N, CA, C and O atoms as CSV, one atom per row, in Angstrom:
chain,resi,resn,atom,element,x,y,z
A,1,PRO,N,N,17.654,-19.201,46.191
A,1,PRO,CA,C,19.036,-19.471,46.290
A,1,PRO,C,C,19.808,-18.253,46.296
A,1,PRO,O,O,19.641,-17.052,46.085
A,2,ALA,N,N,21.025,-19.323,46.733
A,2,ALA,CA,C,22.339,-18.561,47.351
A,2,ALA,C,C,22.784,-17.917,46.463
A,2,ALA,O,O,22.956,-18.733,45.557
A,3,GLY,N,N,23.166,-16.711,46.042
A,3,GLY,CA,C,23.752,-16.172,45.203
A,3,GLY,C,C,22.861,-15.512,44.579
A,3,GLY,O,O,23.402,-15.088,43.557
A,4,ALA,N,N,21.404,-15.068,44.636
A,4,ALA,CA,C,20.250,-14.482,43.602
A,4,ALA,C,C,20.314,-13.060,44.445
A,4,ALA,O,O,20.426,-12.862,45.655
A,5,VAL,N,N,20.217,-12.280,43.491
A,5,VAL,CA,C,20.124,-10.654,44.150
A,5,VAL,C,C,18.502,-10.294,45.204
A,5,VAL,O,O,17.333,-10.263,44.822
A,6,VAL,N,N,18.757,-10.196,45.805
A,6,VAL,CA,C,17.300,-9.705,46.904
A,6,VAL,C,C,16.551,-8.475,47.187
A,6,VAL,O,O,15.457,-8.109,47.618
A,7,GLY,N,N,17.916,-7.903,46.638
A,7,GLY,CA,C,17.645,-6.021,46.826
A,7,GLY,C,C,18.632,-5.688,46.486
A,7,GLY,O,O,19.512,-6.523,46.278
A,8,GLN,N,N,18.929,-3.874,46.242
A,8,GLN,CA,C,19.401,-2.935,45.340
A,8,GLN,C,C,18.762,-1.999,46.081
A,8,GLN,O,O,17.627,-1.964,46.557
A,9,SER,N,N,19.892,-1.067,46.107
A,9,SER,CA,C,19.215,0.265,46.512
A,9,SER,C,C,20.990,1.415,45.890
A,9,SER,O,O,22.137,1.508,46.327
A,10,PRO,N,N,20.456,1.845,45.076
A,10,PRO,CA,C,18.655,2.826,45.203
A,10,PRO,C,C,17.755,1.149,44.096
A,10,PRO,O,O,17.743,0.223,43.285
A,11,SER,N,N,17.110,2.178,45.267
A,11,SER,CA,C,16.125,0.323,44.346
A,11,SER,C,C,15.348,0.997,42.691
A,11,SER,O,O,15.187,0.122,41.840
A,12,GLY,N,N,14.987,2.190,42.361
A,12,GLY,CA,C,14.744,2.295,40.747
A,12,GLY,C,C,14.926,4.037,40.388
A,12,GLY,O,O,14.822,5.009,41.136
A,13,GLY,N,N,15.077,3.991,39.677
A,13,GLY,CA,C,15.758,5.653,38.857
A,13,GLY,C,C,16.492,5.368,37.684
A,13,GLY,O,O,16.373,4.340,37.016
A,14,GLN,N,N,17.187,6.229,37.476
A,14,GLN,CA,C,18.049,6.621,36.832
A,14,GLN,C,C,19.256,7.147,37.696
A,14,GLN,O,O,19.171,7.544,38.858
A,15,LEU,N,N,20.566,7.071,36.809
A,15,LEU,CA,C,21.671,7.132,37.730
A,15,LEU,C,C,22.700,7.443,36.863
A,15,LEU,O,O,22.432,7.159,35.695
A,16,THR,N,N,24.064,8.055,37.092
A,16,THR,CA,C,24.649,8.653,36.039
A,16,THR,C,C,26.191,7.609,36.423
A,16,THR,O,O,26.433,6.881,37.385
A,17,ARG,N,N,26.855,7.892,35.420
A,17,ARG,CA,C,28.136,7.121,35.159
A,17,ARG,C,C,28.496,7.153,36.236
A,17,ARG,O,O,27.849,8.036,36.798
A,18,GLY,N,N,29.741,6.321,37.462
A,18,GLY,CA,C,29.807,6.584,38.363
A,18,GLY,C,C,29.859,6.200,39.619
A,18,GLY,O,O,30.657,5.892,40.505
A,19,GLU,N,N,27.777,6.429,39.205
A,19,GLU,CA,C,26.980,6.447,41.010
A,19,GLU,C,C,27.604,4.810,41.512
A,19,GLU,O,O,28.118,3.897,40.865
A,20,THR,N,N,27.339,4.942,42.665
A,20,THR,CA,C,26.793,3.243,42.911
A,20,THR,C,C,25.817,3.185,43.312
A,20,THR,O,O,25.062,4.082,43.687
A,21,VAL,N,N,25.624,1.436,43.271
A,21,VAL,CA,C,24.055,0.788,43.122
A,21,VAL,C,C,24.668,-0.284,44.163
A,21,VAL,O,O,25.874,-0.529,44.185
A,22,THR,N,N,23.880,-0.807,44.892
A,22,THR,CA,C,24.234,-1.841,46.312
A,22,THR,C,C,23.382,-2.892,45.683
A,22,THR,O,O,22.455,-2.708,44.895
A,23,LEU,N,N,23.865,-4.094,46.181
A,23,LEU,CA,C,23.120,-4.948,45.446
A,23,LEU,C,C,23.241,-5.715,47.126
A,23,LEU,O,O,24.064,-5.467,48.008
A,24,THR,N,N,22.542,-6.316,47.130
A,24,THR,CA,C,22.003,-7.905,48.274
A,24,THR,C,C,21.918,-9.165,47.519
A,24,THR,O,O,21.259,-9.429,46.513
A,25,LEU,N,N,23.099,-10.225,48.538
A,25,LEU,CA,C,22.510,-11.395,47.726
A,25,LEU,C,C,22.207,-12.155,49.033
A,25,LEU,O,O,22.591,-11.909,50.177
A,26,SER,N,N,21.394,-13.173,48.552
A,26,SER,CA,C,21.142,-14.405,49.009
A,26,SER,C,C,21.838,-15.108,50.034
A,26,SER,O,O,22.454,-15.994,49.441
A,27,LEU,N,N,22.074,-15.191,51.269
A,27,LEU,CA,C,22.888,-16.616,52.059
A,27,LEU,C,C,22.309,-18.367,50.614
A,27,LEU,O,O,22.958,-19.202,49.984
A,28,GLY,N,N,20.973,-18.076,50.764
A,28,GLY,CA,C,20.199,-19.596,50.719
A,28,GLY,C,C,19.557,-19.976,51.188
A,28,GLY,O,O,19.853,-19.664,52.341
A,29,PRO,N,N,18.854,-20.441,51.220
A,29,PRO,CA,C,17.967,-21.008,52.405
A,29,PRO,C,C,18.435,-21.229,53.705
A,29,PRO,O,O,19.567,-21.713,53.741
A,30,ARG,N,N,17.762,-20.964,55.054
A,30,ARG,CA,C,17.795,-20.933,56.367
A,30,ARG,C,C,17.984,-22.411,56.628
A,30,ARG,O,O,16.882,-22.916,56.410
A,31,LEU,N,N,18.977,-23.502,57.044
A,31,LEU,CA,C,19.247,-24.190,57.426
A,31,LEU,C,C,18.344,-25.342,58.581
A,31,LEU,O,O,17.447,-24.637,59.041
A,32,VAL,N,N,18.291,-25.960,58.852
A,32,VAL,CA,C,17.169,-26.163,60.139
A,32,VAL,C,C,17.604,-28.001,60.827
A,32,VAL,O,O,17.331,-29.085,60.312
A,33,GLU,N,N,18.105,-27.795,61.705
A,33,GLU,CA,C,18.145,-29.639,62.604
A,33,GLU,C,C,16.529,-30.116,62.099
A,33,GLU,O,O,15.538,-29.390,62.176
A,34,VAL,N,N,16.556,-31.228,61.681
A,34,VAL,CA,C,15.595,-31.915,61.330
A,34,VAL,C,C,15.368,-33.046,62.888
A,34,VAL,O,O,16.278,-33.875,62.921
A,35,PRO,N,N,14.490,-33.172,63.941
A,35,PRO,CA,C,13.884,-33.764,64.462
A,35,PRO,C,C,13.753,-35.143,64.245
A,35,PRO,O,O,12.938,-35.485,63.388
A,36,ASN,N,N,14.464,-36.112,64.919
A,36,ASN,CA,C,14.964,-37.347,65.106
A,36,ASN,C,C,13.444,-38.281,65.740
A,36,ASN,O,O,13.239,-38.692,66.882
A,37,VAL,N,N,12.740,-38.369,64.752
A,37,VAL,CA,C,10.831,-39.014,64.989
A,37,VAL,C,C,10.887,-40.228,65.636
A,37,VAL,O,O,10.173,-40.737,66.500
A,38,PHE,N,N,12.278,-40.744,64.813
A,38,PHE,CA,C,11.958,-42.601,65.629
A,38,PHE,C,C,11.243,-43.312,66.489
A,38,PHE,O,O,11.098,-42.856,67.623
A,39,SER,N,N,10.779,-44.297,66.213
A,39,SER,CA,C,10.203,-44.385,67.239
A,39,SER,C,C,8.484,-43.875,68.182
A,39,SER,O,O,7.986,-44.284,69.231
A,40,GLN,N,N,7.943,-42.616,66.949
A,40,GLN,CA,C,7.090,-41.542,67.243
A,40,GLN,C,C,5.481,-42.200,66.930
A,40,GLN,O,O,5.135,-43.292,66.480
A,41,ARG,N,N,4.988,-41.444,67.219
A,41,ARG,CA,C,2.981,-42.050,67.074
A,41,ARG,C,C,3.496,-41.170,65.796
A,41,ARG,O,O,4.614,-40.657,65.739
A,42,GLU,N,N,2.591,-41.088,64.881
A,42,GLU,CA,C,2.420,-40.789,63.430
A,42,GLU,C,C,2.199,-39.338,63.867
A,42,GLU,O,O,2.862,-38.418,63.387
A,43,GLU,N,N,1.341,-39.178,64.703
A,43,GLU,CA,C,1.148,-38.040,64.594
A,43,GLU,C,C,1.373,-36.713,65.420
A,43,GLU,O,O,1.031,-35.537,65.296
A,44,ALA,N,N,2.311,-37.659,66.569
A,44,ALA,CA,C,3.384,-36.679,67.237
A,44,ALA,C,C,4.542,-36.499,66.356
A,44,ALA,O,O,5.103,-35.443,66.648
A,45,ALA,N,N,5.153,-37.150,65.338
A,45,ALA,CA,C,6.130,-36.850,64.231
A,45,ALA,C,C,5.850,-35.813,63.369
A,45,ALA,O,O,6.759,-34.991,63.257
A,46,VAL,N,N,4.398,-35.530,62.440
A,46,VAL,CA,C,3.822,-35.559,61.554
A,46,VAL,C,C,4.394,-33.479,62.055
A,46,VAL,O,O,4.961,-32.540,61.497
A,47,ALA,N,N,3.564,-33.873,63.786
A,47,ALA,CA,C,3.462,-32.210,64.225
A,47,ALA,C,C,4.583,-31.841,64.437
A,47,ALA,O,O,4.910,-30.655,64.481
A,48,GLU,N,N,5.550,-33.065,64.648
A,48,GLU,CA,C,7.189,-32.019,65.279
A,48,GLU,C,C,7.711,-31.267,64.114
A,48,GLU,O,O,7.935,-30.065,63.972
A,49,LEU,N,N,7.899,-32.650,63.024
A,49,LEU,CA,C,8.353,-32.475,62.011
A,49,LEU,C,C,7.853,-30.508,61.257
A,49,LEU,O,O,8.758,-29.766,60.875
A,50,GLU,N,N,6.578,-30.127,61.215
A,50,GLU,CA,C,5.617,-29.463,60.410
A,50,GLU,C,C,6.121,-28.161,61.519
A,50,GLU,O,O,6.139,-27.044,61.001
A,51,ALA,N,N,6.506,-28.246,62.926
A,51,ALA,CA,C,6.745,-27.279,63.681
A,51,ALA,C,C,8.091,-26.818,63.506
A,51,ALA,O,O,8.476,-25.654,63.618
A,52,ALA,N,N,8.879,-27.985,63.178
A,52,ALA,CA,C,10.457,-26.983,62.903
A,52,ALA,C,C,10.157,-26.676,61.309
A,52,ALA,O,O,11.251,-26.814,60.761
A,53,GLY,N,N,9.591,-26.474,60.740
A,53,GLY,CA,C,9.351,-25.855,59.280
A,53,GLY,C,C,9.796,-26.836,57.638
A,53,GLY,O,O,10.390,-26.379,56.661
A,54,PHE,N,N,9.258,-28.254,57.834
A,54,PHE,CA,C,9.779,-29.330,56.988
A,54,PHE,C,C,8.140,-29.378,56.476
A,54,PHE,O,O,7.283,-28.844,57.180
A,55,VAL,N,N,7.858,-29.913,55.470
A,55,VAL,CA,C,7.238,-30.840,54.742
A,55,VAL,C,C,7.051,-32.505,54.846
A,55,VAL,O,O,8.058,-33.149,54.552
A,56,VAL,N,N,5.706,-33.355,55.287
A,56,VAL,CA,C,6.124,-34.215,55.501
A,56,VAL,C,C,5.333,-35.146,54.027
A,56,VAL,O,O,4.571,-34.693,53.174
A,57,VAL,N,N,5.824,-36.415,54.167
A,57,VAL,CA,C,5.197,-37.525,53.660
A,57,VAL,C,C,5.185,-38.704,53.924
A,57,VAL,O,O,6.170,-39.295,53.481
A,58,VAL,N,N,4.528,-39.272,54.430
A,58,VAL,CA,C,4.104,-40.651,55.191
A,58,VAL,C,C,4.302,-41.738,54.213
A,58,VAL,O,O,3.831,-41.633,53.081
A,59,ASP,N,N,4.699,-42.353,54.433
A,59,ASP,CA,C,4.800,-44.108,53.667
A,59,ASP,C,C,4.142,-45.063,54.860
A,59,ASP,O,O,4.526,-45.161,56.026
A,60,TYR,N,N,3.368,-45.531,54.404
A,60,TYR,CA,C,2.983,-46.512,55.562
A,60,TYR,C,C,3.948,-48.086,54.546
A,60,TYR,O,O,4.070,-48.422,53.368
A,61,THR,N,N,4.379,-48.565,55.802
A,61,THR,CA,C,5.467,-50.086,55.268
A,61,THR,C,C,4.429,-51.196,54.669
A,61,THR,O,O,4.681,-51.806,53.630
A,62,PHE,N,N,3.005,-51.435,55.573
A,62,PHE,CA,C,1.657,-52.406,55.467
A,62,PHE,C,C,1.287,-52.036,54.179
A,62,PHE,O,O,1.103,-52.999,53.435
A,63,GLY,N,N,1.060,-50.533,53.503
A,63,GLY,CA,C,-0.160,-49.939,52.731
A,63,GLY,C,C,-1.114,-49.193,53.746
A,63,GLY,O,O,-2.084,-48.526,53.386
A,64,GLY,N,N,-0.750,-49.371,54.977
A,64,GLY,CA,C,-1.517,-48.698,56.066
A,64,GLY,C,C,-0.842,-48.709,57.813
A,64,GLY,O,O,-0.014,-49.440,58.355
A,65,SER,N,N,-1.467,-47.801,58.198
A,65,SER,CA,C,-1.181,-48.212,60.064
A,65,SER,C,C,-1.543,-48.804,60.113
A,65,SER,O,O,-2.662,-49.001,59.641
A,66,VAL,N,N,-0.599,-49.879,60.984
A,66,VAL,CA,C,-0.428,-51.025,61.488
A,66,VAL,C,C,-0.980,-50.315,63.643
A,66,VAL,O,O,-1.830,-49.850,64.402
A,67,LEU,N,N,0.269,-50.770,63.458
A,67,LEU,CA,C,1.394,-49.883,65.152
A,67,LEU,C,C,1.021,-48.108,64.805
A,67,LEU,O,O,0.854,-47.296,65.715
A,68,GLY,N,N,0.977,-47.904,63.964
A,68,GLY,CA,C,1.487,-46.584,64.072
A,68,GLY,C,C,2.574,-45.749,64.512
A,68,GLY,O,O,2.357,-44.555,64.722
A,69,LEU,N,N,3.745,-46.255,64.678
A,69,LEU,CA,C,4.951,-45.680,64.864
A,69,LEU,C,C,5.643,-45.503,63.335
A,69,LEU,O,O,5.457,-46.048,62.248
A,70,VAL,N,N,6.656,-44.314,63.901
A,70,VAL,CA,C,7.382,-44.449,62.915
A,70,VAL,C,C,8.943,-45.498,62.978
A,70,VAL,O,O,9.538,-45.611,64.049
A,71,ALA,N,N,9.381,-46.100,61.880
A,71,ALA,CA,C,10.232,-46.688,61.881
A,71,ALA,C,C,11.011,-46.183,60.949
A,71,ALA,O,O,11.665,-47.139,60.533
A,72,GLY,N,N,11.186,-45.639,60.625
A,72,GLY,CA,C,12.475,-44.556,59.940
A,72,GLY,C,C,11.968,-43.132,59.367
A,72,GLY,O,O,10.817,-42.695,59.368
A,73,GLN,N,N,13.253,-42.480,58.833
A,73,GLN,CA,C,12.774,-40.940,57.825
A,73,GLN,C,C,13.787,-40.786,57.163
A,73,GLN,O,O,14.688,-41.458,57.664
A,74,ASP,N,N,14.146,-40.193,56.203
A,74,ASP,CA,C,14.631,-40.088,54.959
A,74,ASP,C,C,16.169,-39.228,55.609
A,74,ASP,O,O,17.298,-39.636,55.882
A,75,LEU,N,N,15.392,-37.662,55.674
A,75,LEU,CA,C,16.224,-36.803,56.291
A,75,LEU,C,C,16.846,-36.635,57.639
A,75,LEU,O,O,16.052,-36.659,58.579
A,76,THR,N,N,18.199,-36.457,57.938
A,76,THR,CA,C,18.515,-36.169,58.802
A,76,THR,C,C,19.694,-34.772,59.167
A,76,THR,O,O,20.351,-34.398,58.196
A,77,GLY,N,N,19.917,-34.107,60.401
A,77,GLY,CA,C,21.107,-33.410,60.110
A,77,GLY,C,C,20.721,-32.112,59.829
A,77,GLY,O,O,19.637,-31.833,60.340
A,78,GLU,N,N,21.222,-31.248,59.211
A,78,GLU,CA,C,20.595,-29.698,59.360
A,78,GLU,C,C,20.145,-30.002,57.383
A,78,GLU,O,O,20.951,-30.480,56.585
A,79,GLN,N,N,18.970,-29.648,57.092
A,79,GLN,CA,C,18.030,-29.719,56.426
A,79,GLN,C,C,17.746,-27.908,55.924
A,79,GLN,O,O,17.541,-27.033,56.764
A,80,PRO,N,N,17.800,-27.620,54.265
A,80,PRO,CA,C,16.683,-26.225,53.979
A,80,PRO,C,C,15.221,-26.601,54.811
A,80,PRO,O,O,14.522,-27.607,54.933
A,81,GLU,N,N,15.181,-24.971,55.380
A,81,GLU,CA,C,13.728,-24.955,55.949
A,81,GLU,C,C,13.181,-24.997,54.320
A,81,GLU,O,O,13.322,-24.387,53.259
A,82,GLY,N,N,12.343,-26.342,54.998
A,82,GLY,CA,C,10.849,-26.313,53.383
A,82,GLY,C,C,10.952,-27.786,52.665
A,82,GLY,O,O,10.199,-28.328,51.855
A,83,SER,N,N,11.841,-28.105,53.107
A,83,SER,CA,C,12.330,-29.529,52.275
A,83,SER,C,C,11.449,-30.385,52.965
A,83,SER,O,O,11.101,-30.336,54.145
A,84,THR,N,N,10.978,-31.569,51.634
A,84,THR,CA,C,10.492,-32.919,52.273
A,84,THR,C,C,11.158,-33.471,53.361
A,84,THR,O,O,12.388,-33.443,53.392
A,85,VAL,N,N,10.399,-34.052,54.405
A,85,VAL,CA,C,10.704,-35.431,54.998
A,85,VAL,C,C,9.817,-36.089,54.691
A,85,VAL,O,O,8.706,-35.564,54.617
A,86,THR,N,N,9.975,-37.372,54.422
A,86,THR,CA,C,9.765,-38.668,54.265
A,86,THR,C,C,9.620,-39.973,55.507
A,86,THR,O,O,10.448,-40.883,55.517
A,87,ILE,N,N,8.807,-39.938,56.225
A,87,ILE,CA,C,8.675,-40.911,57.191
A,87,ILE,C,C,8.056,-42.338,56.868
A,87,ILE,O,O,7.242,-42.218,55.952
A,88,THR,N,N,8.189,-43.873,57.390
A,88,THR,CA,C,7.642,-44.582,56.903
A,88,THR,C,C,7.304,-45.589,58.274
A,88,THR,O,O,7.989,-46.184,59.106
A,89,VAL,N,N,6.005,-45.435,58.029
A,89,VAL,CA,C,4.874,-45.538,59.628
A,89,VAL,C,C,4.996,-47.174,59.418
A,89,VAL,O,O,5.115,-47.617,58.275
A,90,THR,N,N,4.959,-48.144,60.682
A,90,THR,CA,C,4.488,-49.177,60.206
A,90,THR,C,C,3.182,-49.173,60.887
A,90,THR,O,O,2.373,-50.077,60.677
């Protein structure tokens, strides 16, 4: 998470009062643009989203794939890498 300590220099040992310790803080997760997969075939949409660094959940409008096309997705714009994108497939 942003603000978490991800590094320290020196990394260990003992210091005396007044010596410097440098901390490296996380800027948070990398933001990635979510590809627009509307109207793509399910397999292509899943492959594209996963290649961009997202986890994909498929929700079927009719309980199963009928046309196999993406009718919607819940995330757009920039999102943290590794986020879950749910696509709705008809």
